[in-house]
KOLKOLVEX-281308 format. One record per residue (C-alpha): residue in three letters; chain; x, y, z. Coordinates in pm, whole numbers. Layout:
! KOLKOLVEX-281308
aa / ch / c1 / c2 / c3
ala / A / X / Y / Z
...
END
This chain:
! KOLKOLVEX-281308
aa / ch / c1 / c2 / c3
met / A / -15729 / -7201 / 6726
asn / A / -15870 / -7002 / 6434
ile / A / -16058 / -6698 / 6562
glu / A / -16362 / -6638 / 6343
arg / A / -16535 / -6354 / 6523
ile / A / -16550 / -6179 / 6861
asp / A / -16861 / -6037 / 7029
leu / A / -16821 / -5749 / 7275
tyr / A / -17095 / -5675 / 7532
his / A / -17141 / -5383 / 7771
ile / A / -17368 / -5498 / 8053
thr / A / -17502 / -5335 / 8368
met / A / -17625 / -5513 / 8682
arg / A / -17755 / -5373 / 9008
leu / A / -17586 / -5495 / 9327
val / A / -17799 / -5648 / 9601
ser / A / -17662 / -5381 / 9837
pro / A / -17417 / -5089 / 9799
phe / A / -17048 / -5179 / 9824
val / A / -16853 / -4896 / 9989
thr / A / -16473 / -4864 / 9994
ser / A / -16230 / -4576 / 10044
phe / A / -16303 / -4489 / 9679
gly / A / -16673 / -4434 / 9755
pro / A / -17002 / -4628 / 9719
gln / A / -17096 / -4857 / 9431
gln / A / -17458 / -4965 / 9373
gln / A / -17454 / -5045 / 9003
arg / A / -17189 / -5258 / 8835
asp / A / -17111 / -5218 / 8467
cys / A / -16861 / -5447 / 8298
leu / A / -16770 / -5584 / 7956
leu / A / -16792 / -5940 / 7830
val / A / -16615 / -6088 / 7529
ala / A / -16718 / -6401 / 7342
ile / A / -16447 / -6539 / 7111
his / A / -16575 / -6783 / 6848
ala / A / -16313 / -7025 / 6717
asp / A / -16320 / -7376 / 6570
gly / A / -16691 / -7415 / 6644
leu / A / -16647 / -7323 / 7011
thr / A / -16711 / -7006 / 7212
gly / A / -16485 / -6881 / 7490
trp / A / -16605 / -6619 / 7737
gly / A / -16409 / -6353 / 7923
glu / A / -16500 / -6069 / 8158
cys / A / -16342 / -5724 / 8179
val / A / -16385 / -5598 / 8536
ala / A / -16329 / -5229 / 8463
thr / A / -16603 / -5014 / 8620
asn / A / -16751 / -4674 / 8535
asp / A / -16507 / -4483 / 8758
pro / A / -16124 / -4471 / 8750
gly / A / -16088 / -4546 / 9122
tyr / A / -15927 / -4887 / 9165
ser / A / -15776 / -4869 / 8815
tyr / A / -15723 / -4604 / 8548
glu / A / -15926 / -4827 / 8317
thr / A / -16301 / -4774 / 8293
val / A / -16576 / -4944 / 8096
gly / A / -16545 / -4663 / 7841
thr / A / -16169 / -4686 / 7797
ala / A / -16179 / -5067 / 7789
trp / A / -16446 / -5063 / 7517
his / A / -16227 / -4825 / 7316
ile / A / -15909 / -5030 / 7359
leu / A / -16083 / -5359 / 7290
ser / A / -16290 / -5246 / 6993
asp / A / -16030 / -5024 / 6823
phe / A / -15707 / -5213 / 6893
leu / A / -15709 / -5549 / 7071
ile / A / -16002 / -5724 / 6906
pro / A / -15909 / -5616 / 6550
ala / A / -15563 / -5761 / 6614
leu / A / -15717 / -6102 / 6694
ala / A / -16025 / -6138 / 6475
gly / A / -15942 / -6366 / 6184
arg / A / -15611 / -6469 / 6339
ser / A / -15481 / -6812 / 6436
leu / A / -15332 / -6862 / 6785
asp / A / -15138 / -7161 / 6912
gly / A / -15283 / -7121 / 7263
pro / A / -15318 / -6888 / 7562
glu / A / -14943 / -6827 / 7596
ala / A / -14938 / -6681 / 7245
leu / A / -15189 / -6408 / 7331
ala / A / -14969 / -6165 / 7527
pro / A / -14710 / -6132 / 7247
ala / A / -14994 / -6070 / 7000
leu / A / -15126 / -5784 / 7217
ala / A / -14791 / -5638 / 7326
phe / A / -14827 / -5348 / 7081
val / A / -15078 / -5195 / 7329
arg / A / -14906 / -5069 / 7643
gly / A / -15093 / -5124 / 7970
his / A / -15471 / -5180 / 7981
pro / A / -15445 / -5511 / 8168
leu / A / -15818 / -5532 / 8249
ala / A / -15907 / -5518 / 7881
lys / A / -15639 / -5772 / 7789
ala / A / -15744 / -6005 / 8072
ala / A / -16093 / -6047 / 7925
leu / A / -15942 / -6183 / 7604
asp / A / -15691 / -6394 / 7795
gln / A / -15972 / -6556 / 7994
ala / A / -16173 / -6630 / 7680
val / A / -15872 / -6790 / 7508
trp / A / -15805 / -7012 / 7812
asp / A / -16174 / -7109 / 7807
leu / A / -16146 / -7201 / 7438
ala / A / -15825 / -7397 / 7488
ala / A / -15976 / -7598 / 7772
gln / A / -16295 / -7671 / 7576
arg / A / -16090 / -7783 / 7277
glu / A / -15909 / -8037 / 7496
gly / A / -16227 / -8142 / 7675
val / A / -16095 / -8045 / 8019
ser / A / -16186 / -7782 / 8275
phe / A / -16023 / -7438 / 8286
ala / A / -15881 / -7538 / 8626
ala / A / -15735 / -7864 / 8496
leu / A / -15566 / -7696 / 8200
leu / A / -15426 / -7417 / 8417
ala / A / -15295 / -7671 / 8670
arg / A / -15140 / -7905 / 8413
pro / A / -14777 / -7819 / 8508
tyr / A / -14828 / -7925 / 8871
ala / A / -14825 / -8278 / 9009
glu / A / -15103 / -8196 / 9257
gly / A / -15366 / -8098 / 9002
pro / A / -15637 / -7844 / 9085
arg / A / -15836 / -7848 / 9409
ala / A / -16202 / -7945 / 9381
arg / A / -16304 / -7675 / 9632
val / A / -16129 / -7358 / 9742
lys / A / -16149 / -7166 / 10068
val / A / -16316 / -6828 / 10035
gly / A / -16392 / -6530 / 10253
val / A / -16610 / -6226 / 10219
ser / A / -16523 / -5857 / 10181
ile / A / -16741 / -5615 / 10376
gly / A / -16763 / -5259 / 10254
ile / A / -16763 / -4956 / 10481
gln / A / -17090 / -4949 / 10679
pro / A / -17278 / -4650 / 10827
ser / A / -17145 / -4729 / 11177
ile / A / -16913 / -4962 / 11364
ala / A / -17213 / -5123 / 11530
arg / A / -17364 / -5199 / 11192
thr / A / -17031 / -5343 / 11075
val / A / -17031 / -5587 / 11367
glu / A / -17388 / -5687 / 11281
val / A / -17292 / -5750 / 10917
ile / A / -16994 / -5960 / 11022
gly / A / -17228 / -6170 / 11233
glu / A / -17464 / -6216 / 10939
tyr / A / -17185 / -6345 / 10715
val / A / -17045 / -6571 / 10985
ala / A / -17393 / -6715 / 11028
ala / A / -17409 / -6767 / 10651
gly / A / -17096 / -6983 / 10672
tyr / A / -16807 / -6753 / 10583
gly / A / -16491 / -6838 / 10773
arg / A / -16281 / -6531 / 10688
ile / A / -16383 / -6164 / 10696
lys / A / -16222 / -5866 / 10523
leu / A / -16309 / -5516 / 10638
lys / A / -16255 / -5207 / 10427
ile / A / -16089 / -4922 / 10616
lys / A / -15993 / -4561 / 10551
pro / A / -15833 / -4284 / 10764
gly / A / -16054 / -4225 / 11067
his / A / -16236 / -4554 / 11014
asp / A / -15967 / -4797 / 11119
val / A / -15846 / -4874 / 11475
ala / A / -16181 / -4846 / 11654
leu / A / -16345 / -5056 / 11383
ala / A / -16082 / -5329 / 11407
arg / A / -16099 / -5336 / 11787
ala / A / -16477 / -5366 / 11787
ala / A / -16466 / -5647 / 11533
arg / A / -16204 / -5838 / 11727
ala / A / -16389 / -5791 / 12057
ala / A / -16707 / -5929 / 11904
phe / A / -16531 / -6218 / 11725
pro / A / -16219 / -6313 / 11923
asp / A / -16122 / -6615 / 11712
leu / A / -16242 / -6516 / 11366
pro / A / -15981 / -6465 / 11090
ile / A / -16014 / -6093 / 11016
met / A / -15813 / -5884 / 10771
leu / A / -15821 / -5515 / 10679
asp / A / -15805 / -5359 / 10333
ala / A / -15706 / -4993 / 10297
asn / A / -15709 / -4968 / 9916
ser / A / -15404 / -4736 / 9926
ala / A / -15573 / -4478 / 10150
phe / A / -15284 / -4423 / 10396
arg / A / -14925 / -4294 / 10396
leu / A / -14606 / -4419 / 10556
glu / A / -14646 / -4153 / 10827
asp / A / -14960 / -4339 / 10936
ala / A / -14754 / -4631 / 11069
pro / A / -14866 / -4556 / 11430
thr / A / -15226 / -4630 / 11320
phe / A / -15124 / -4979 / 11214
gln / A / -14902 / -5030 / 11518
ala / A / -15207 / -4959 / 11734
met / A / -15365 / -5275 / 11586
asp / A / -15065 / -5504 / 11629
asp / A / -15222 / -5679 / 11930
leu / A / -15539 / -5779 / 11742
asn / A / -15397 / -6089 / 11574
leu / A / -15521 / -5979 / 11231
leu / A / -15476 / -6212 / 10938
met / A / -15321 / -5934 / 10728
leu / A / -15324 / -5565 / 10634
glu / A / -15384 / -5523 / 10262
gln / A / -15238 / -5241 / 10049
pro / A / -15225 / -4963 / 10309
leu / A / -14998 / -4734 / 10104
gly / A / -14982 / -4600 / 9749
tyr / A / -15133 / -4806 / 9467
glu / A / -14808 / -4805 / 9269
asp / A / -14576 / -4824 / 9569
ile / A / -14347 / -5109 / 9660
tyr / A / -14064 / -4923 / 9832
asp / A / -14259 / -4755 / 10114
his / A / -14430 / -5084 / 10191
ser / A / -14084 / -5233 / 10241
arg / A / -14021 / -4957 / 10498
leu / A / -14355 / -5010 / 10671
arg / A / -14325 / -5387 / 10696
pro / A / -14058 / -5399 / 10973
leu / A / -14252 / -5137 / 11174
ile / A / -14564 / -5350 / 11224
gln / A / -14639 / -5703 / 11343
thr / A / -14946 / -5764 / 11127
pro / A / -14857 / -5946 / 10801
leu / A / -14850 / -5702 / 10509
cys / A / -15025 / -5787 / 10181
leu / A / -14983 / -5617 / 9844
asp / A / -15266 / -5588 / 9591
glu / A / -15274 / -5282 / 9363
ser / A / -14893 / -5260 / 9351
ile / A / -14852 / -5596 / 9177
his / A / -14918 / -5548 / 8805
ser / A / -14700 / -5831 / 8673
ala / A / -14463 / -6110 / 8768
asp / A / -14183 / -5852 / 8755
his / A / -14358 / -5642 / 9021
ala / A / -14392 / -5952 / 9238
arg / A / -14021 / -6015 / 9187
tyr / A / -13940 / -5657 / 9295
ala / A / -14154 / -5695 / 9608
leu / A / -13983 / -6021 / 9698
ala / A / -13638 / -5874 / 9637
ile / A / -13680 / -5584 / 9881
gly / A / -13905 / -5754 / 10136
ala / A / -14206 / -5532 / 10067
cys / A / -14473 / -5777 / 10185
asp / A / -14555 / -6107 / 10352
ile / A / -14849 / -6199 / 10125
ile / A / -14968 / -6116 / 9773
asn / A / -15327 / -6085 / 9651
val / A / -15339 / -6192 / 9286
lys / A / -15621 / -6046 / 9081
pro / A / -15584 / -6207 / 8737
ser / A / -15748 / -5909 / 8567
arg / A / -15503 / -5668 / 8728
val / A / -15208 / -5857 / 8578
ala / A / -15356 / -5891 / 8225
gly / A / -15488 / -6242 / 8274
trp / A / -15437 / -6598 / 8384
thr / A / -15113 / -6656 / 8195
glu / A / -14934 / -6385 / 8392
ala / A / -15116 / -6477 / 8713
arg / A / -14975 / -6829 / 8686
arg / A / -14624 / -6684 / 8646
ile / A / -14674 / -6491 / 8969
his / A / -14800 / -6810 / 9133
asp / A / -14487 / -6999 / 9028
leu / A / -14251 / -6722 / 9138
cys / A / -14412 / -6681 / 9480
arg / A / -14454 / -7052 / 9537
ala / A / -14081 / -7101 / 9484
ala / A / -14017 / -6824 / 9741
asn / A / -14275 / -6961 / 9991
met / A / -14479 / -6640 / 9959
pro / A / -14847 / -6702 / 10054
leu / A / -15103 / -6609 / 9789
trp / A / -15476 / -6560 / 9755
val / A / -15714 / -6458 / 9476
gly / A / -15888 / -6123 / 9494
gly / A / -16231 / -6041 / 9356
met / A / -16385 / -5749 / 9167
leu / A / -16760 / -5819 / 9201
glu / A / -16746 / -6051 / 8901
thr / A / -17040 / -6219 / 8733
gly / A / -17037 / -6597 / 8716
val / A / -16824 / -6574 / 8400
gly / A / -16537 / -6411 / 8587
arg / A / -16601 / -6604 / 8907
ala / A / -16555 / -6941 / 8734
ala / A / -16214 / -6836 / 8601
gln / A / -16108 / -6697 / 8939
leu / A / -16191 / -7028 / 9104
ala / A / -15975 / -7206 / 8847
leu / A / -15682 / -6986 / 8948
ala / A / -15749 / -7025 / 9321
ala / A / -15745 / -7404 / 9273
leu / A / -15368 / -7396 / 9197
pro / A / -15148 / -7536 / 9475
gly / A / -14974 / -7209 / 9567
phe / A / -15295 / -7030 / 9664
thr / A / -15307 / -7122 / 10031
leu / A / -15517 / -6840 / 10182
pro / A / -15894 / -6784 / 10143
gly / A / -15977 / -6556 / 9851
asp / A / -16226 / -6274 / 9800
ile / A / -16439 / -6483 / 9566
ser / A / -16758 / -6518 / 9764
ala / A / -17087 / -6660 / 9637
thr / A / -17233 / -6464 / 9346
asp / A / -17578 / -6437 / 9505
arg / A / -17413 / -6204 / 9753
tyr / A / -17385 / -5952 / 9468
tyr / A / -17666 / -6019 / 9222
glu / A / -18027 / -6133 / 9255
arg / A / -18001 / -6291 / 8910
asp / A / -17663 / -6353 / 8750
ile / A / -17590 / -6429 / 8384
thr / A / -17488 / -6783 / 8484
ala / A / -17618 / -7022 / 8747
pro / A / -17515 / -6883 / 9088
phe / A / -17207 / -6996 / 9276
thr / A / -17315 / -7092 / 9627
leu / A / -17116 / -7124 / 9947
asn / A / -17044 / -7466 / 10096
arg / A / -17132 / -7358 / 10449
glu / A / -16966 / -7644 / 10632
asp / A / -16614 / -7537 / 10530
ser / A / -16646 / -7187 / 10374
thr / A / -16557 / -7305 / 10023
leu / A / -16680 / -7270 / 9668
thr / A / -16678 / -7566 / 9431
val / A / -16450 / -7530 / 9128
pro / A / -16638 / -7604 / 8804
asp / A / -16515 / -7927 / 8645
gly / A / -16697 / -7915 / 8311
pro / A / -16513 / -7833 / 7987
gly / A / -16370 / -7480 / 7983
leu / A / -16521 / -7244 / 8238
gly / A / -16786 / -7504 / 8315
val / A / -17070 / -7253 / 8327
ala / A / -17361 / -7192 / 8089
ile / A / -17461 / -6840 / 7986
asp / A / -17818 / -6737 / 8065
phe / A / -17876 / -6563 / 7731
glu / A / -18218 / -6430 / 7836
gln / A / -18062 / -6250 / 8133
leu / A / -17762 / -6143 / 7927
ala / A / -17995 / -5976 / 7677
ala / A / -18184 / -5806 / 7960
val / A / -17870 / -5647 / 8107
thr / A / -17689 / -5562 / 7781
leu / A / -17657 / -5192 / 7702
arg / A / -17473 / -5238 / 7373
arg / A / -17313 / -5513 / 7168
glu / A / -17080 / -5520 / 6870
thr / A / -16950 / -5807 / 6660
phe / A / -16605 / -5813 / 6496
ala / A / -16536 / -6060 / 6216
gly / A / -16202 / -6154 / 6069
END
């Protein structure tokens, strides 16, 4: 593919309701979009960096800098053989996976459009099974004003058709919350996400929830830690999931080698894109390690690509890729809606991402735009 020009957008969209984690509340979501124009086609990618360096050191500001001053100039006017050629072309920039992932997504979109197949079909080409047509999804519930309100919100999402619930926890907002949720919903798959808010010394907190039959405990310890998770894992009965600690296929390999987890949450943006995410999929599938796809409040552009990843055969657990109308009153693509009968989202099967950009809405939410030509 011959890259002619790349457009970079900074957009801002208000969430339907605040999303609160151990990092704090989020009401407004800023992100970056890239549009790569090549061979008469346009591929779209989303950079999920936010305004604050909470989940990641990357922010909208740093990602704009890295993309506009380094990554995009290295690609504009260049010819690429395909998505697998992108990482070597960008290897001169250390780190910044969220920025790189936006370009990776757009190149996969272009490659799929060029072949007249869906993103999911191209990504799944190495596997005999092919991509799933629908993928199981759950919903992530932020920290609410009270435990009682949390239970009410769970009920609202269950009534909406979601079959798996994730609750955000933090120190002091943990055991009582989990017990109340389990008492109210005895048979519902429930998992907890700590976003690295605890320490190994907090093991008794997690042991106090061992009898609740939780689906998993996600990333309780440090965001770069693998070793202490390997020490926590034999101390608790709840399956242990890693998220922030897995930045690459090598990190997944380290976790497998020392028994640091039972499950891995793969966020393609966290690992610099879909090429590396598929490597993690292959590694973990060979080791019988369960996987699921995590979400970052994406627009429909990012959601379509996440669904393509979740459609691979090794992703066996429901992901955090809920319907987009849960986040935005009006998205920049047609909304993804929940199939209520089985708590799934339908994987787009049109060429590339399989979604159309609402350019009127994109213009309305764009704060700045820049075009880079080769």
